[in-house]
Structure formats: C-alpha cells, structure tokens
C-alpha positions as a printed NumPy array, in Angstrom:
array([[  0.   ,   0.   ,   0.   ],
       [  1.504,   3.359,  -0.977],
       [  1.843,   6.232,   1.492],
       [ -0.947,   8.215,  -0.136],
       [ -3.437,   5.349,   0.164],
       [ -2.357,   4.677,   3.759],
       [ -2.794,   8.36 ,   4.676],
       [ -6.239,   8.319,   3.065],
       [ -7.209,   5.188,   5.001],
       [ -5.827,   6.622,   8.252],
       [ -7.93 ,   9.753,   7.838],
       [-11.024,   7.555,   7.868],
       [ -9.665,   5.193,  10.522],
       [ -7.396,   7.198,  12.849],
       [ -6.428,   4.22 ,  15.015],
       [ -4.321,   2.985,  12.09 ],
       [ -1.635,   5.488,  13.08 ],
       [ -1.455,   3.917,  16.534],
       [ -1.344,   0.427,  15.037],
       [  1.492,   1.379,  12.702],
       [  3.381,   2.834,  15.684],
       [  2.997,  -0.56 ,  17.413],
       [  1.198,   0.989,  20.39 ],
       [ -0.839,  -1.055,  22.835],
       [ -4.438,  -0.003,  22.322],
       [ -8.036,  -1.103,  22.653],
       [-11.01 ,  -0.603,  20.359],
       [-14.522,  -1.414,  21.499],
       [-16.746,  -2.251,  18.575],
       [-19.528,   0.338,  18.038],
       [-21.336,  -2.177,  15.808],
       [-21.573,  -4.888,  18.458],
       [-25.193,  -5.974,  18.686],
       [-27.46 ,  -8.63 ,  20.168],
       [-27.283, -12.337,  19.45 ],
       [-30.697, -12.13 ,  17.777],
       [-29.473,  -9.51 ,  15.307],
       [-25.957, -10.88 ,  14.795],
       [-26.631, -14.625,  14.562],
       [-28.041, -14.707,  10.984],
       [-24.741, -13.344,   9.652],
       [-22.815, -16.352,  10.969],
       [-24.566, -18.838,   8.703],
       [-24.438, -21.526,  11.399],
       [-26.641, -22.242,  14.39 ],
       [-27.33 , -24.369,  17.445],
       [-28.096, -27.435,  15.341],
       [-24.627, -27.31 ,  13.772],
       [-22.939, -27.053,  17.171],
       [-25.083, -29.871,  18.554],
       [-24.103, -32.03 ,  15.581],
       [-20.401, -31.356,  16.299],
       [-20.896, -32.192,  19.965],
       [-22.625, -35.484,  19.139],
       [-19.825, -36.422,  16.737],
       [-17.23 , -35.903,  19.452],
       [-19.258, -38.149,  21.767],
       [-19.297, -40.882,  19.096],
       [-15.525, -40.674,  18.872],
       [-14.998, -40.81 ,  22.667],
       [-14.436, -44.609,  22.771],
       [-11.807, -44.346,  20.023],
       [-10.071, -41.44 ,  21.761],
       [ -9.951, -43.38 ,  25.049],
       [ -8.305, -46.287,  23.245],
       [ -5.864, -44.154,  21.258],
       [ -4.981, -41.748,  24.077],
       [ -5.106, -43.42 ,  27.522],
       [ -4.814, -40.007,  29.207],
       [ -8.452, -39.439,  28.168],
       [ -9.819, -42.422,  30.096],
       [-10.556, -40.292,  33.169],
       [-12.727, -37.933,  31.087],
       [-14.309, -40.838,  29.162],
       [-12.815, -39.64 ,  25.884],
       [-13.888, -36.005,  26.126],
       [-11.165, -33.434,  25.397],
       [-11.799, -30.658,  27.918],
       [ -9.868, -28.287,  30.182],
       [-10.184, -27.042,  33.728],
       [-11.03 , -23.591,  35.054],
       [ -8.826, -22.049,  37.724],
       [ -9.343, -18.925,  39.827],
       [ -6.365, -16.531,  39.661],
       [ -6.91 , -14.085,  42.564],
       [ -3.21 , -13.3  ,  43.051],
       [ -2.916, -12.367,  39.377],
       [ -6.054, -10.235,  39.624],
       [ -4.649,  -8.339,  42.592],
       [ -1.252,  -7.937,  40.93 ],
       [ -2.754,  -6.552,  37.738],
       [ -5.057,  -4.161,  39.584],
       [ -1.955,  -2.664,  41.221],
       [  0.253,  -2.779,  38.133],
       [ -2.279,  -1.026,  35.909],
       [ -3.85 ,   1.18 ,  38.612],
       [ -7.368,  -0.064,  37.983],
       [-10.045,  -1.788,  40.05 ],
       [-10.8  ,  -5.111,  38.351],
       [-14.129,  -5.952,  39.968],
       [-15.668,  -9.381,  40.296],
       [-13.534, -12.497,  39.917],
       [-10.827, -13.467,  37.466],
       [-10.429, -17.   ,  36.152],
       [ -8.321, -18.798,  33.582],
       [ -9.606, -21.426,  31.149],
       [ -6.729, -23.85 ,  30.737],
       [ -7.008, -24.825,  27.074],
       [ -3.25 , -24.452,  27.389],
       [ -3.336, -27.873,  29.026],
       [ -5.893, -29.68 ,  26.869],
       [ -5.057, -33.386,  26.44 ],
       [ -3.358, -34.73 ,  23.298],
       [ -1.729, -31.534,  22.047],
       [ -1.64 , -28.999,  24.893],
       [ -3.395, -26.101,  23.19 ],
       [ -6.792, -24.781,  22.119],
       [ -6.17 , -26.406,  18.726],
       [ -6.991, -29.758,  20.346],
       [-10.586, -28.611,  19.881],
       [-10.997, -27.521,  16.247],
       [ -8.006, -29.283,  14.7  ],
       [ -8.766, -32.692,  16.146],
       [-12.488, -32.298,  15.459],
       [-11.987, -31.617,  11.749],
       [ -9.697, -34.635,  11.301],
       [-12.183, -36.874,  13.121],
       [-15.039, -35.608,  10.955],
       [-13.039, -36.309,   7.797],
       [-12.091, -39.785,   9.019],
       [-15.725, -40.554,   9.812],
       [-16.889, -39.475,   6.351],
       [-14.228, -41.597,   4.619],
       [-15.006, -44.691,   6.696],
       [-18.788, -44.305,   6.325],
       [-18.535, -43.834,   2.556],
       [-16.3  , -46.911,   2.27 ],
       [-18.785, -49.009,   4.235],
       [-16.22 , -49.632,   6.965],
       [-18.189, -47.803,   9.664],
       [-21.808, -47.296,  10.664],
       [-23.066, -44.462,  12.917],
       [-24.41 , -47.202,  15.225],
       [-20.97 , -48.808,  15.648],
       [-18.783, -48.417,  18.686],
       [-16.166, -46.06 ,  17.222],
       [-13.444, -47.909,  19.09 ],
       [-13.258, -50.004,  15.922],
       [-11.441, -47.088,  14.281],
       [ -8.416, -48.184,  16.31 ],
       [ -8.231, -51.42 ,  14.339],
       [ -5.437, -52.357,  11.926],
       [ -7.979, -52.54 ,   9.102],
       [ -9.08 , -48.927,   9.532],
       [ -5.532, -47.707,  10.063],
       [ -4.5  , -49.369,   6.792],
       [ -7.483, -47.752,   5.062],
       [ -6.61 , -44.267,   6.331],
       [ -2.966, -44.756,   5.308],
       [ -4.145, -44.594,   1.686],
       [ -5.279, -41.013,   2.312],
       [ -3.406, -37.876,   3.278],
       [ -4.019, -34.624,   5.117],
       [ -2.28 , -31.275,   4.671],
       [ -2.383, -28.073,   6.72 ],
       [ -0.53 , -24.769,   7.048],
       [  0.269, -23.635,  10.583],
       [  2.276, -21.371,  12.872],
       [  2.645, -24.348,  15.211],
       [ -0.204, -25.419,  17.471],
       [ -2.778, -26.275,  14.796],
       [ -0.14 , -28.316,  13.002],
       [  0.629, -30.102,  16.275],
       [ -3.009, -31.072,  16.848],
       [ -3.67 , -32.156,  13.287],
       [ -0.357, -33.975,  12.981],
       [ -0.819, -35.928,  16.213],
       [ -4.4  , -37.093,  15.584],
       [ -3.869, -37.731,  11.855],
       [ -0.781, -39.858,  12.467],
       [ -2.587, -41.794,  15.194],
       [ -5.478, -42.61 ,  12.842],
       [ -3.019, -43.713,  10.154],
       [ -3.177, -40.846,   7.657],
       [ -0.165, -39.616,   5.74 ],
       [  0.107, -36.027,   6.94 ],
       [  2.064, -32.952,   5.862],
       [  2.262, -29.845,   8.032],
       [  3.469, -26.681,   6.322],
       [  5.128, -24.627,   9.068],
       [  5.697, -20.872,   8.9  ],
       [  9.04 , -19.283,   9.765],
       [  7.951, -18.428,  13.316],
       [  7.016, -22.013,  14.287],
       [  9.017, -23.333,  17.246],
       [ 11.686, -25.923,  16.53 ],
       [ 10.453, -28.243,  19.278],
       [  7.009, -28.403,  17.663],
       [  8.555, -29.451,  14.354],
       [ 10.685, -32.07 ,  16.098],
       [  7.691, -33.468,  17.977],
       [  5.756, -33.899,  14.735],
       [  8.686, -35.508,  12.944],
       [  9.035, -38.001,  15.793],
       [  5.478, -39.141,  14.995],
       [  6.215, -39.651,  11.305],
       [  4.668, -36.369,  10.185],
       [  6.114, -34.7  ,   7.085],
       [  7.042, -31.185,   8.259],
       [  7.545, -28.723,   5.406],
       [  9.398, -25.629,   6.577],
       [  8.853, -22.21 ,   5.003],
       [ 11.025, -19.138,   5.412],
       [  7.989, -16.859,   5.178],
       [  4.946, -16.266,   7.365],
       [  1.7  , -18.08 ,   8.077],
       [ -0.112, -16.937,   4.924],
       [  2.595, -18.425,   2.697],
       [  2.585, -21.702,   4.664],
       [ -1.18 , -22.02 ,   4.222],
       [ -1.025, -21.201,   0.532],
       [  1.722, -23.755,  -0.049],
       [ -0.256, -26.4  ,   1.813],
       [ -3.331, -25.626,  -0.265],
       [ -1.348, -25.755,  -3.511],
       [  0.345, -29.047,  -2.636],
       [ -3.008, -30.701,  -1.913],
       [ -5.118, -29.442,  -4.807],
       [ -4.084, -32.011,  -7.43 ],
       [ -4.333, -35.046,  -5.151],
       [ -7.914, -36.362,  -4.84 ],
       [ -6.914, -38.39 ,  -1.78 ],
       [ -5.394, -35.407,   0.024],
       [ -7.646, -33.387,   2.338],
       [ -6.499, -29.815,   2.97 ],
       [ -7.547, -28.29 ,   6.284],
       [ -8.086, -24.603,   5.598],
       [ -7.453, -22.646,   8.797],
       [ -8.518, -19.434,   7.068],
       [-11.985, -20.544,   5.993],
       [-12.965, -23.874,   7.578],
       [-16.422, -24.054,   9.111],
       [-15.574, -27.473,  10.571],
       [-12.648, -26.067,  12.544],
       [-14.938, -23.26 ,  13.687],
       [-17.595, -25.736,  14.857],
       [-15.046, -27.866,  16.688],
       [-14.114, -24.832,  18.758],
       [-17.736, -23.778,  19.272],
       [-18.564, -26.881,  21.352],
       [-16.623, -25.172,  24.156],
       [-19.53 , -22.807,  24.859],
       [-22.049, -25.317,  26.16 ],
       [-19.316, -27.193,  28.019],
       [-18.228, -24.009,  29.774],
       [-21.831, -23.35 ,  30.775],
       [-21.978, -26.789,  32.429],
       [-18.663, -26.124,  34.217],
       [-19.985, -22.79 ,  35.492],
       [-23.171, -24.475,  36.732],
       [-21.077, -27.016,  38.65 ],
       [-18.981, -24.219,  40.162],
       [-22.062, -22.083,  40.952],
       [-20.793, -19.247,  38.772],
       [-23.767, -17.147,  37.768],
       [-23.996, -15.47 ,  34.354],
       [-27.051, -13.29 ,  33.717],
       [-28.044,  -9.666,  33.155],
       [-26.67 ,  -8.62 ,  36.541],
       [-23.608, -10.898,  36.445],
       [-21.834, -10.362,  33.111],
       [-19.153, -12.647,  31.724],
       [-16.155, -11.203,  29.894],
       [-14.009, -13.619,  27.896],
       [-10.583, -12.656,  26.536],
       [ -9.444, -14.714,  23.564],
       [ -5.997, -14.638,  21.91 ],
       [ -6.453, -14.242,  18.161],
       [ -4.306, -15.307,  15.213],
       [ -6.195, -15.951,  11.972],
       [ -9.425, -16.049,  13.998],
       [-10.841, -19.573,  13.693],
       [-10.19 , -20.659,  17.291],
       [-11.375, -17.524,  19.103],
       [-14.169, -17.014,  16.577],
       [-15.535, -20.511,  17.058],
       [-15.265, -20.326,  20.844],
       [-16.952, -16.894,  20.873],
       [-19.768, -18.248,  18.702],
       [-20.32 , -21.156,  21.084],
       [-20.23 , -18.807,  24.066],
       [-22.83 , -16.537,  22.495],
       [-25.149, -19.488,  21.896],
       [-24.635, -20.643,  25.496],
       [-24.861, -17.312,  27.361],
       [-26.555, -14.959,  24.891],
       [-26.042, -11.244,  25.403],
       [-24.666, -11.756,  28.913],
       [-21.256, -12.789,  27.561],
       [-18.875, -10.217,  26.119],
       [-16.119, -11.601,  23.862],
       [-12.938,  -9.605,  23.295],
       [-10.017, -10.581,  21.055],
       [ -6.36 , -10.027,  21.971],
       [ -3.583,  -9.659,  19.378],
       [  0.145,  -8.803,  19.37 ],
       [  1.044,  -5.228,  18.409],
       [  3.041,  -6.733,  15.519],
       [  0.149,  -8.891,  14.205],
       [ -3.199,  -7.127,  14.778],
       [ -4.843,  -8.624,  11.693],
       [ -8.393,  -9.204,  13.   ],
       [ -8.612,  -5.784,  14.636],
       [ -7.374,  -4.246,  11.373],
       [ -9.864,  -6.193,   9.259],
       [-12.936,  -5.562,  11.408],
       [-12.071,  -1.945,  12.269],
       [-11.651,  -0.934,   8.619],
       [-14.377,  -3.27 ,   7.337],
       [-11.872,  -4.665,   4.822],
       [-11.48 ,  -8.031,   6.629],
       [ -9.157, -10.29 ,   4.597],
       [ -8.829,  -7.529,   1.998],
       [ -6.024,  -5.954,   4.009],
       [ -2.944,  -7.306,   5.809],
       [ -0.787,  -5.822,   8.561],
       [  2.178,  -5.84 ,   6.169],
       [  0.287,  -3.516,   3.805],
       [  0.205,  -0.815,   6.461],
       [  3.862,  -1.295,   7.378],
       [  3.683,  -3.753,  10.281],
       [  6.157,  -6.64 ,  10.132],
       [  4.081,  -9.526,  11.618],
       [  7.079, -10.618,  13.706],
       [  6.155, -11.639,  17.244],
       [  7.215, -14.08 ,  19.956],
       [  3.56 , -15.119,  20.116],
       [  4.004, -17.704,  17.357],
       [  0.388, -18.888,  17.393],
       [ -0.777, -15.319,  16.757],
       [  1.743, -14.391,  14.055],
       [ -0.815, -13.91 ,  11.286],
       [ -0.835, -10.952,   8.919],
       [ -4.23 , -11.409,   7.248],
       [ -7.358, -12.403,   9.164],
       [ -9.913, -15.006,   8.172],
       [-12.507, -13.28 ,   6.02 ],
       [-15.056, -15.911,   7.019],
       [-14.637, -15.375,  10.771],
       [-14.383, -11.587,  10.53 ],
       [-17.557, -11.232,   8.518],
       [-19.453, -13.899,  10.464],
       [-18.586, -12.617,  13.939],
       [-17.969,  -8.868,  13.655],
       [-21.39 ,  -7.983,  15.135],
       [-20.977, -10.406,  18.053],
       [-17.552,  -9.251,  19.256],
       [-17.402,  -6.467,  21.823],
       [-13.858,  -5.393,  21.158],
       [-10.195,  -5.908,  20.376],
       [ -6.907,  -4.859,  21.9  ],
       [ -3.186,  -5.224,  21.239],
       [ -0.328,  -6.2  ,  23.521],
       [  3.452,  -6.076,  23.129],
       [  5.734,  -9.105,  23.325],
       [  7.397,  -7.475,  26.351],
       [  4.07 ,  -7.331,  28.192],
       [  3.323, -10.967,  27.338],
       [  6.691, -12.102,  28.729],
       [  6.22 , -10.048,  31.888],
       [  2.768, -11.575,  32.438],
       [  4.183, -15.039,  31.685],
       [  6.582, -14.6  ,  34.584],
       [  3.83 , -13.257,  36.847],
       [  1.556, -16.218,  36.114],
       [  4.298, -18.735,  36.849],
       [  5.293, -16.985,  40.057],
       [  1.88 , -16.025,  41.442],
       [ -0.38 , -18.834,  40.206],
       [  2.088, -21.619,  39.321],
       [  0.705, -21.789,  35.764],
       [  3.182, -21.991,  32.885],
       [  2.05 , -20.804,  29.482],
       [  3.337, -19.923,  26.028],
       [  3.765, -16.169,  25.418],
       [  0.719, -16.027,  23.11 ],
       [ -1.495, -17.473,  25.864],
       [ -0.798, -14.431,  28.044],
       [ -2.244, -11.97 ,  25.54 ],
       [ -5.711, -12.438,  27.037],
       [ -4.544, -11.47 ,  30.507],
       [ -4.859,  -7.688,  30.175],
       [ -8.373,  -7.744,  28.734],
       [ -9.91 ,  -7.114,  32.143],
       [ -7.758,  -3.99 ,  32.459],
       [ -9.079,  -2.524,  29.189],
       [-12.692,  -3.373,  30.048],
       [-12.385,  -1.948,  33.57 ],
       [-10.85 ,   1.312,  32.342],
       [-13.176,   2.044,  29.418],
       [-16.188,   3.828,  30.907],
       [-17.58 ,   4.801,  27.503],
       [-17.816,   1.123,  26.577],
       [-19.361,   0.243,  29.938],
       [-21.957,   2.985,  29.576],
       [-22.851,   2.049,  25.997],
       [-23.343,  -1.604,  26.982],
       [-25.252,  -0.683,  30.168],
       [-22.54 ,  -2.261,  32.318],
       [-23.263,  -0.385,  35.527],
       [-20.873,  -0.284,  38.476],
       [-22.78 ,  -2.953,  40.401],
       [-22.718,  -5.249,  37.355],
       [-18.966,  -4.741,  36.963],
       [-18.465,  -5.657,  40.623],
       [-20.358,  -8.92 ,  39.944],
       [-18.493,  -9.702,  36.724],
       [-16.561, -12.836,  35.83 ],
       [-13.411, -12.217,  33.785],
       [-12.279, -15.382,  31.981],
       [ -8.863, -15.452,  30.328],
       [ -8.75 , -18.157,  27.647],
       [ -5.228, -19.608,  27.884],
       [ -4.458, -21.14 ,  24.51 ],
       [ -1.114, -22.94 ,  24.674],
       [  1.748, -24.093,  26.856],
       [  0.939, -27.535,  28.203],
       [  3.445, -29.349,  25.997],
       [  6.291, -26.825,  26.073],
       [  9.592, -28.617,  26.934],
       [ 11.235, -27.637,  30.222],
       [ 14.252, -25.992,  28.602],
       [ 11.994, -23.925,  26.343],
       [  9.868, -22.834,  29.309],
       [ 13.028, -21.94 ,  31.247],
       [ 14.027, -19.685,  28.339],
       [ 10.596, -18.021,  28.412],
       [ 10.9  , -17.42 ,  32.153],
       [ 14.404, -16.021,  31.722],
       [ 13.06 , -13.509,  29.187],
       [ 10.387, -12.526,  31.703],
       [ 13.116, -11.738,  34.229],
       [ 12.153, -14.626,  36.514]])
C-alpha cells in the first residue's frame, strides 16, 4: 500500500496510526449488537454445534483407546477452570485499575493430546473427515462403537489417504498428532515463526514437516497448492474452515456446564467477559460463537492480538477483513507469540462474527513475557507467550467507561463480573523452552 493510500485510510480510521506505531491499544466495537441480530450473519446455528458435539461423543471410545490419558474424562477433550486471585490483585496494582468481580483462567493451554486450544478444532476436523471416509467406504456405521477405528484394518485404510495443513505451530501439532494416530499420511506446512520443538515433535510421529522461510499466509497457501491435485489429500483450511470453527464452538455449552457445577452465575446482573488470543481467527471465533449461543447477550467476547500482528482488529475496524494485511500498512508480523503471528485475518470469521464481538486490543511481546513470569510466580501456571495476551483484557474493560456505559454495564454489574482469560497454549512446552521463556520474563 503506498503512502498516499495509507494516509487516506488513516484519515477515515485514525487508530491505524497507533497500530502502525505498534502501540498497545483497545477498540470497542460500536457495531456490536445482540445475538438475535448478529446470529443470521454467521450462517451456522445451534443445530450445527449440537451435531459437532454429538460427533465428538461418538468418537470418545476411540479417543480413550488411542490416548489413555483421556480415560478419566471418558474420551472427552476438555480443560479445567482455575481462579487466579493473586494475578487479579497484581494486575489491579500494576495497571492502577479496580478489576471488579472475579478473574479466572480457562486452561485450554493444558488440553489433552496436544496442549493447546487447537486440540478442539483441529482434532475435530480430522475426526469428521475420518468418519466421512469410513462411512462412505462401508467400513463404519453411525451405530458402531467407534473404538473399531483403532483397528489395523481402519488404520490401513486411512494410510491410503493424506491430510495437509498450514500452521504457525499449534494447529499443526493437533492435526499432525491425531492424523498420524489414525493412520493418515500427513504434511504440516510450518511458517518461519514455528518453534523448533514443535517441528521435532511432529517428525518423531512420522509427520512430514515442510518448513517455510515466510509467514503463516505463505505456509497455508503452499499447503493448499500441494493438496489441490491429489484427490486423496484433504487440505484443512485454517482461514476458511467451518468445521474447525464448529469444533471450537462446542466449548460454549461445556463451559456453561462447568460454570453451573462451580455455581458461577452469568445473567443480566452478572456479566461474563471472555478474553481470547487471536491469530487468523478460527479458534477464538468458534469459541466466541459457542459462548454466544450458550450465554446470549450476557457474555462479552474480546479478542487479543500482538502489536506486531493485529490482523483481526485491522480487518474488522476498517471493514476490509481479509482484503487488508498488517504488512500492507507497514507492520512486520514478527512476534514471539508464534500462534498469533498472522498478517491477514480469516474473512469468514471476521464477517461472520464482527457484530458479536465487543472489542479488540493489542499487547506487546514485552508485556506478554512479563505476564508469563507473573503467572508462573503467582499462580504456578506456565504458558506460552501467546497465551498471556488475554490477561490484560480485564484492564481494558475496567478502564473504558464509555464502553461500559454504551453496553449498560453499571458499576454494580462490573463488581459482579466474571473475567475469563482463555489460555491457549503451553501444556506441551519442553522444560528448557519454558526456562528460556521465564528467563526472558526476568524470573
């Protein structure tokens, strides 16, 4: 984008100047509306989410067999919720703001199988594809016990098929692990920012890791190109996949059940704020969609992005969605938050969810590392840098009185609020890698 066009765009959208200067900022969406008004734009509904949930239940016996760590949860891939009062107190002091209510963390960072939020959407899409192949081949019936998918016969059948995906790291981990376990030939196209240990883990499972010297968008495009001429190769499209989106969305109803068990109330007087790290948008978009279906207008979803990769904020704020990238306005898309290092947002997610998202904010790598150290020290929770991006959401919400007023979030409601930080990765990080993270945080 030339300087003249950028200046013209910035005159219409003044926050672009702050984005280009890599400043931490927040933007609360003036077009956020009710679930009733916003839902038709998504193109999916409760029936679709219910269908995804039922599919995961069918696969539970297989998952128990293939991954013994799931036996305790009877084959359901789910994460715990943890209160983080010490972190809440620390942040209130650090940022000179009263964070009312209670602050919790959703530990998708420690989901079984692949240790990140991608164990939801990524694994779901592979399972759905495997089911369709086996059903069409007459090797599986919906009435069967899906444990039979663990058989040598089915593994041999899946080995005749392949799967490809482009990833910054965690999605590739999830898809590589489950695909290899089922028997598929799988290729993961990794962007330049992907961690070496993630590549090594995949290779140890027999996954073909294709390394690219450029960013996420190039890795995805190369994966798509490599798969297009092979009728037996299924390309998982992180930028546009509705199946990935639905796999994530199942989290909403599950969270509602967890809250019921913990006696956490969410209603008009007890709002829920959820802070979701955002890369291309599929994971946070799908989770936010599920949350909206589960809690309606009483949940407020806010996306967090690195200052160097604010692609979803850029797309929704300007209304250009995937028609603009951070590189086009002079931002380099280089961040320690590898899972969020995406320059161009999903056009599907942006357009589907823009009316159901309350806001967006950016955070520097330095802030993420500092919070990483705080979380380890104060709450004994170890996370990847990208998973800390959601931590300051409560600060932005608590400070923005214009937003609170517009959304009728009165002082008493804010004092009754639940702030849920969605931690997205870190459970599988090797000890030496985590030690390096902590060293960068000054701990």
